[in-house]
Structures are given as structure tokens and as C-alpha cells.
TITORDREN-626314 format. One line per 3 residues: number of its first residue (from 1); for each residue x, y, z of N, C-alpha, C. Coordinates in Angstrom, 1 decimal. Atoms other than C-alpha are relative to their C-alpha. Layout:
BEGIN
NUM	X/Y/Z/X/Y/Z/X/Y/Z ~ ...
//
This chain:
BEGIN
1	1.4/0.3/-0.2/109.7/114.4/79.9/-0.7/0.2/1.3 ~ 0.2/-0.5/-1.5/107.8/115.6/83.0/-1.4/-0.8/0.4 ~ 1.2/0.8/-0.3/104.9/114.3/85.1/-1.2/0.8/-0.4
4	1.2/-1.1/0.8/102.8/117.1/83.7/-0.5/-0.4/-1.3 ~ 0.5/1.0/1.0/102.5/115.1/80.5/-1.0/-0.8/0.6 ~ 1.2/0.8/-0.3/100.8/112.6/82.1/-1.0/0.5/0.7
7	1.3/-0.7/-0.8/98.6/114.8/84.4/-0.9/0.9/-1.3 ~ 0.5/-0.2/1.1/97.7/116.2/81.0/-1.4/-0.6/-0.6 ~ 0.9/1.1/0.3/95.6/113.3/80.3/-1.4/0.3/0.4
10	1.3/-0.1/-0.8/93.0/114.4/82.9/-1.2/0.4/-0.5 ~ 1.1/-0.7/0.5/91.3/117.0/81.3/-0.6/-0.5/-1.5 ~ 0.4/0.9/1.4/91.4/115.1/77.9/-1.1/-1.1/0.2
13	1.0/0.8/0.0/89.6/112.4/79.2/-1.3/0.0/0.8 ~ 1.5/-0.6/-0.5/87.2/114.2/81.2/-1.1/0.8/-1.0 ~ 0.8/-0.5/1.2/86.2/116.4/78.0/-0.8/-1.3/-0.7
16	0.6/1.0/0.8/85.5/112.9/76.2/-0.8/-0.8/0.7 ~ 1.0/0.7/-0.7/83.6/111.2/79.0/-1.3/0.8/-0.3 ~ 0.9/-0.7/0.2/81.4/114.3/78.5/-0.8/-0.2/-1.3
19	0.2/0.3/1.1/81.3/113.5/74.8/-1.0/-1.4/-0.3 ~ 0.6/1.2/-0.2/80.5/109.9/75.4/-1.4/-0.1/0.5 ~ 1.5/-0.3/-0.5/77.3/111.0/77.5/-0.7/0.7/-1.0
22	0.8/-0.8/0.7/76.2/113.4/74.9/-0.3/-1.0/-1.3 ~ 0.5/1.0/1.1/76.4/110.7/72.1/-1.1/-1.0/0.5 ~ 1.0/1.1/-0.4/74.7/108.1/74.1/-1.5/0.6/0.0
25	1.6/-0.7/0.1/71.7/110.7/74.8/-0.7/0.1/-1.2 ~ 0.5/-0.1/1.5/71.4/110.9/71.0/-0.4/-1.0/-0.6 ~ 0.4/1.3/0.8/70.8/107.4/70.4/-1.3/-0.4/0.6
28	1.2/0.7/-0.9/67.9/105.2/71.0/0.8/-1.4/0.2 ~ -0.6/1.3/-0.6/68.1/101.7/72.5/0.5/-0.8/-1.0 ~ -0.3/0.9/0.9/68.1/99.9/69.4/1.3/0.3/-0.8
31	-1.2/-0.6/0.5/71.1/102.1/68.0/1.2/-0.6/1.0 ~ -1.1/0.3/-1.0/73.1/101.5/71.4/0.1/-1.3/0.1 ~ -0.2/1.7/-0.1/72.5/97.6/71.1/0.5/-0.3/-1.4
34	-0.7/0.1/1.1/73.8/97.7/67.6/1.4/-0.6/0.0 ~ -1.4/0.1/0.3/76.9/96.3/66.3/0.6/0.2/-1.2 ~ -0.6/0.1/1.4/79.4/96.6/63.4/0.3/-1.3/-0.6
37	-0.4/1.2/0.5/79.9/93.0/63.1/-0.6/-0.7/1.1 ~ 0.7/0.9/-0.9/78.1/89.8/64.8/0.9/-0.4/1.1 ~ -0.9/0.6/-1.0/81.2/89.0/66.7/0.7/1.5/0.9
40	-0.6/-1.0/-0.4/81.7/92.6/67.9/-0.9/0.5/1.2 ~ 1.1/-0.6/-0.8/80.6/94.6/70.8/-1.0/1.1/-0.7 ~ 0.8/-1.0/0.6/77.5/96.8/70.4/0.4/1.3/0.8
43	-0.5/-1.1/-0.1/77.9/100.6/70.8/0.2/0.2/1.6 ~ 0.1/0.1/-1.7/76.8/100.5/74.8/1.0/-0.3/0.5 ~ -1.2/0.7/-0.7/79.5/98.2/75.6/1.1/0.8/-0.3
46	-1.1/-0.8/0.4/82.1/100.1/73.5/0.1/1.1/1.0 ~ -0.2/-1.0/-0.9/81.4/103.1/75.4/0.2/0.1/1.5 ~ -0.1/0.3/-1.4/81.3/101.6/78.7/1.6/-0.5/0.0
49	-1.2/0.4/0.4/84.6/100.0/77.6/1.0/1.2/0.1 ~ -0.6/-1.1/0.1/85.9/103.4/76.9/0.4/0.6/1.3 ~ 0.0/-0.3/-1.2/84.8/104.9/80.1/0.8/-1.0/1.2
52	-0.9/0.9/-0.8/86.4/101.9/81.9/1.7/0.3/-0.1 ~ -1.4/0.1/0.5/89.7/102.7/79.9/0.8/1.3/0.8 ~ -0.6/-1.2/-0.4/90.1/106.2/81.5/0.6/-0.4/1.6
55	-0.8/0.4/-1.4/90.6/104.8/85.1/1.2/-1.2/-0.1 ~ -0.8/0.8/0.1/92.6/101.8/83.7/1.3/0.5/-0.5 ~ -1.4/-0.8/0.7/95.0/104.5/81.8/0.4/0.7/1.2
58	-0.2/-1.2/-1.1/95.2/107.0/84.8/0.2/-0.7/1.4 ~ -0.3/0.3/-1.3/95.2/104.9/88.2/1.2/-0.8/-0.1 ~ -1.5/0.8/-0.2/98.2/102.5/87.3/1.1/0.9/-0.1
61	-1.2/-1.2/-0.2/100.3/105.6/86.6/0.1/0.5/1.0 ~ -0.2/-0.3/-1.1/99.5/106.5/89.8/0.4/-1.0/1.1 ~ -0.4/1.0/-1.2/100.5/103.3/91.5/-1.3/-0.6/0.6
64	1.4/0.4/-0.8/96.8/102.7/92.3/-0.9/-1.3/-0.7 ~ 0.6/1.1/0.8/94.7/99.6/91.5/-1.3/0.6/-0.4 ~ 1.2/-0.4/0.8/91.6/100.1/89.1/-1.1/-0.8/0.9
67	1.3/0.9/-0.8/88.4/99.4/91.1/-0.7/-0.8/-1.2 ~ 1.1/0.3/0.9/85.7/97.2/89.7/-1.1/0.8/-0.2 ~ 1.1/-1.1/0.5/83.2/99.2/87.6/-1.3/-0.8/0.1
70	1.2/0.7/0.2/79.5/98.5/87.7/-0.1/-0.1/-1.3 ~ 0.5/0.5/1.2/78.1/96.7/85.0/-1.0/1.2/-0.8 ~ 1.0/-1.1/0.8/76.3/98.9/82.1/-1.0/-0.9/-0.7
73	0.9/0.7/0.4/73.0/97.4/81.1/-1.1/0.6/-1.0 ~ 0.5/-0.9/0.9/71.7/100.4/79.3/0.4/1.6/0.2 ~ -0.6/-1.5/0.0/72.0/104.3/78.9/0.0/0.6/1.4
76	0.0/-0.5/-1.5/71.1/104.9/82.5/1.1/-0.4/0.6 ~ -0.9/0.7/-0.8/73.8/102.6/83.7/1.3/1.0/-0.3 ~ -1.3/-0.8/0.5/76.4/104.2/81.4/-0.1/1.5/0.5
79	-0.1/-1.3/-0.7/75.5/107.7/82.6/0.3/0.1/1.7 ~ -0.3/0.3/-1.6/76.1/106.3/86.2/1.1/-0.1/0.1 ~ -1.5/0.6/-0.1/79.2/104.8/85.4/0.9/1.3/-0.4
82	-0.8/-1.0/0.6/80.5/107.9/83.4/0.0/1.2/1.3 ~ 0.2/-0.9/-1.4/79.4/110.0/86.8/1.1/-0.6/0.9 ~ -1.3/0.7/-0.9/81.8/107.7/88.7/1.5/0.2/-0.3
85	-1.4/-0.1/0.5/84.4/107.9/86.7/0.5/1.4/-0.2 ~ -0.4/-1.6/0.0/84.4/111.7/86.2/0.1/0.5/1.6 ~ -0.4/-0.5/-1.4/84.1/112.1/90.1/1.5/-0.6/0.3
88	-1.4/0.6/-0.2/87.5/110.0/90.3/0.8/0.8/-0.6 ~ -0.7/-0.7/0.6/89.0/112.2/87.7/0.0/1.5/0.6 ~ 0.0/-1.5/-0.8/87.8/115.5/89.5/0.8/0.0/1.1
91	-0.9/-0.2/-1.3/89.7/114.6/92.5/1.4/-0.2/-0.1 ~ -1.4/0.0/0.3/92.9/114.0/90.8/0.9/1.1/-0.1 ~ -0.6/-1.3/-0.2/95.6/116.6/91.5/1.1/-0.3/-0.8
94	-1.2/0.0/0.6/98.8/117.4/89.7/1.0/-0.5/0.8 ~ -0.7/0.4/-1.2/100.6/116.6/92.9/0.0/-1.5/0.0 ~ 0.1/1.3/0.0/99.4/113.0/92.6/1.1/-0.6/-0.9
97	-0.6/0.5/1.2/101.2/112.5/89.3/1.8/0.0/0.2 ~ -1.4/0.0/-0.2/104.8/113.6/91.0/0.4/-1.4/0.1 ~ -0.9/1.2/0.1/107.3/110.8/90.1/-0.9/-1.0/-1.1
100	0.8/1.1/0.9/104.6/109.0/87.9/0.7/-0.6/-1.2 ~ -0.7/0.6/1.1/107.0/109.1/84.6/0.8/-0.8/0.4 ~ -1.1/0.9/-0.2/109.4/107.0/86.6/-0.7/-1.3/0.1
103	0.8/1.3/0.0/106.8/104.3/86.9/0.0/-0.8/-1.1 ~ 0.3/0.8/1.3/106.4/101.1/85.0/-1.5/-0.7/0.5 ~ 1.4/0.2/0.1/102.9/99.6/84.4/0.3/-1.5/-0.8
106	0.1/1.2/0.7/102.6/95.7/83.9/-1.5/-0.2/0.1 ~ 1.7/0.1/0.2/99.2/94.8/82.4/-0.2/-1.2/-1.2 ~ 0.1/0.9/1.2/97.7/92.5/80.0/-0.8/0.8/-1.2
109	0.7/-0.5/1.1/96.6/93.4/76.5/-0.5/-1.2/-0.9 ~ 0.4/1.0/0.8/94.7/90.8/75.0/0.5/-1.4/0.9 ~ -1.0/1.1/-0.5/96.9/87.6/75.7/1.3/0.4/0.4
112	-1.5/-0.1/0.0/99.9/89.5/75.8/0.3/0.6/1.3 ~ -0.3/-0.4/-1.3/101.5/90.3/79.3/1.2/1.0/-0.2 ~ -1.0/-1.1/0.3/103.5/93.7/79.2/0.3/0.7/1.2
115	-0.7/-1.0/-1.3/105.7/96.0/81.3/0.2/1.1/-1.1 ~ -0.2/-1.2/1.0/105.8/99.5/79.7/0.4/1.2/1.0 ~ -0.1/-1.6/-0.8/106.8/103.0/81.1/-1.2/0.2/0.3
118	1.3/-0.6/0.0/104.2/104.8/82.5/-0.4/0.9/-1.3 ~ 0.0/-1.0/1.3/104.7/107.3/79.6/-0.8/-1.1/-1.2 ~ 0.3/1.0/1.1/104.3/104.4/76.8/-1.3/-0.7/0.4
121	1.5/0.6/-0.2/101.4/102.7/78.7/-1.0/1.0/-0.4 ~ 0.8/-0.9/0.0/99.6/105.8/78.9/-0.4/0.4/-1.6 ~ 0.1/-0.6/1.2/100.3/107.3/75.4/-0.1/-0.8/-1.1
124	-0.1/1.2/1.0/100.9/104.2/73.4/-1.2/-0.8/0.3 ~ 0.9/1.1/0.0/98.4/101.6/74.6/-1.4/0.7/0.9 ~ 1.1/-0.4/-0.6/95.8/103.2/77.2/-0.9/0.9/-0.7
127	1.1/-1.0/0.9/94.5/106.2/75.3/-0.5/0.0/-1.3 ~ 0.6/0.6/1.3/94.4/104.7/72.1/-0.8/-0.7/0.0 ~ 1.1/0.9/0.0/92.4/102.0/73.3/-1.4/0.7/0.5
130	1.4/-0.7/-0.3/90.0/104.7/75.0/-0.5/0.5/-1.3 ~ 0.2/-0.1/0.9/89.8/106.1/71.8/-0.5/-0.8/-1.2 ~ 0.5/1.0/0.3/89.3/103.2/70.0/-1.5/-0.6/-0.2
133	1.1/0.3/-0.5/86.4/102.0/72.0/-1.1/1.1/-0.3 ~ 1.0/-1.3/0.3/84.6/105.5/71.6/-0.1/0.3/-1.3 ~ 0.3/-0.2/1.6/85.1/105.8/67.9/-0.6/-1.2/-0.4
136	1.0/0.9/0.5/83.5/102.5/67.6/-1.3/0.0/0.4 ~ 1.5/-0.1/-0.4/80.4/103.3/69.6/-0.2/1.1/-0.9 ~ 0.6/-1.4/0.8/80.3/106.5/67.6/-0.3/-0.5/-1.4
139	0.3/0.9/1.3/80.7/104.4/64.1/-1.2/-0.8/0.1 ~ 1.4/0.8/-0.1/77.9/102.2/65.2/-1.1/1.0/0.0 ~ 1.2/-1.2/0.0/75.6/105.2/66.1/-0.1/0.5/-1.6
142	0.6/-0.5/1.2/76.4/106.7/62.9/-0.6/-0.9/-1.3 ~ 0.8/0.9/1.1/75.7/103.4/60.8/-1.3/-0.2/0.5 ~ 1.3/0.2/-0.5/72.6/103.0/62.8/-1.1/1.2/-0.4
145	0.6/-1.5/0.1/71.4/106.5/61.6/-0.5/1.0/1.2 ~ 0.1/-1.0/-1.1/71.8/108.2/64.9/0.2/1.6/-0.5 ~ -0.3/-1.5/0.4/71.7/112.0/64.2/1.0/0.7/1.1
148	-1.3/-0.5/-0.4/75.2/112.3/65.3/1.0/0.4/-1.0 ~ -1.3/-0.1/1.1/78.5/113.9/63.6/0.9/0.6/0.8 ~ -1.4/-0.2/-0.6/81.9/115.0/64.3/0.0/1.0/1.2
151	-0.1/-0.9/-1.0/81.2/118.0/66.4/-0.9/-0.6/1.2 ~ 0.5/0.9/-1.0/79.1/115.4/68.8/1.2/-1.1/0.7 ~ -1.1/0.7/-0.4/82.2/113.4/69.0/1.1/0.8/0.7
154	-1.3/-0.7/-0.5/84.9/116.1/69.5/-0.4/1.0/1.0 ~ 0.8/-1.0/-0.5/82.6/118.8/70.8/0.3/1.3/-0.5 ~ -0.2/-1.2/0.5/84.1/121.4/68.9/-0.5/0.0/-1.4
157	0.9/0.0/1.3/83.0/120.8/64.9/-1.2/0.6/0.0 ~ 1.7/-0.2/0.0/79.8/122.5/63.7/0.1/0.3/-1.6 ~ 0.2/-0.1/1.2/78.6/122.1/60.4/-1.6/0.2/-0.3
160	1.6/-0.1/0.1/74.9/122.7/58.9/-0.5/-1.4/0.1 ~ 0.7/1.1/0.2/72.5/120.0/59.2/-0.5/-0.6/-1.2 ~ 0.1/0.5/1.5/72.6/117.7/56.5/1.5/-0.1/-1.0
163	-1.3/-0.3/0.8/76.3/118.9/55.4/0.6/-1.8/0.3 ~ -0.7/1.3/0.3/78.3/116.0/53.7/1.0/0.3/-0.8 ~ -1.3/-0.4/0.9/81.9/116.2/52.4/-0.1/-0.7/-1.3
166	0.3/1.0/1.2/80.8/113.4/50.0/-0.9/0.6/-1.1 ~ 0.9/-0.5/0.8/77.8/115.0/48.5/0.1/1.7/-0.1 ~ 0.4/-1.3/-0.1/78.3/118.7/49.4/-1.2/0.3/0.5
169	1.5/-0.4/-0.2/74.7/118.9/50.5/0.2/0.3/1.3 ~ 0.5/-0.6/-1.7/73.4/120.8/53.5/-1.2/0.5/0.0 ~ 1.5/-0.6/-0.3/69.9/121.4/54.6/-0.1/1.3/0.4
172	0.0/-1.3/-0.6/69.1/125.0/55.0/-1.0/-0.1/1.1 ~ 0.5/-0.1/-1.4/68.0/125.4/58.6/-0.8/1.3/0.2 ~ 0.8/-1.3/-0.2/65.2/127.9/59.0/-0.4/0.2/1.3
175	0.4/-0.5/-1.5/64.9/129.7/62.5/-1.5/0.4/0.1
//
């Protein structure tokens, strides 16, 4: 296992930060403030937590402290926070990850205090938490009727407007 495996997460997180920005731009305020359950976070908060996990995932692996992030109250705040996280990612270099795979990270997960290898922390804890919160935000937007699909989530898939695997339906889009 090499440090390059850990550095490989930088472009992954950079890509999906952009996807969060795109998803939030396609939603209205009511959709961003909606929840899957009364005791769960709203979509905006899930997206903000996902953004925070980018730095929570990478900075401890580098032996650096995670800075306090600005609170997010609306889509503009989410956009500003995403830009701040993106700037931090853009400044990271492969050299910074030299020796990272030999580090351990001590952190709190809920009420559990854990010490994990940098590799396990990033791959088994932090990255999955990023995708959990991004996925929850996406699911809320879908459930609330936002015009978002799988391509908006991953940036790769493309389907005709109105396509459904369930019904097989797709609208014919005229140009």
C-alpha cells in the first residue's frame, strides 16, 4: 500500500464537491430545507456535512488539524463553503502525502472513540461518511421533486428527460 492511494482521494473529493454544488443549484429553498424524517438533517445540512468530511478525511491523514468551517444557512453559504474546501484541496500535493500511510488517526465517531490507520480511517470511515451525507442530500432532493438524476449525482450518467428504469418511460425531447 502506498501513499499514492491516499492522495488519489483528492481528485475524487474535488469532483464530488462540484456535484454537490450542481445539485444544490438545481434545488429550491424548500427542497434544500426538507428532510427524509423528522429527526434527520435537511438536504442543505447533509451537503454541508459532506463538504466538511472532505477536510475531516484528508487533513488528519496529513497530520494537520481540521479548521472550524463556516456555518451554512442557505445555498449561497453552501457554495462559499464548497469554494473554501475546494481551495484547500487544490493546494494539496502528492508530496504532502509522503509517509501518510504510516500514520494513525484518533477520532470520534458518534460516541465511539477510535484509532485507525490512516488508510482505514480514509477508506472505511471518512470517505463512506462523505458519500452517505451526499447521498442523503440527493435522496431528499429527489423525494421532494427536484429535477435531479443520477448524472447530477455522479457527473457521468446521461438519460433522456423523464427516463425511468421502473416504468421504462422517457419523454421525447424536441430540439
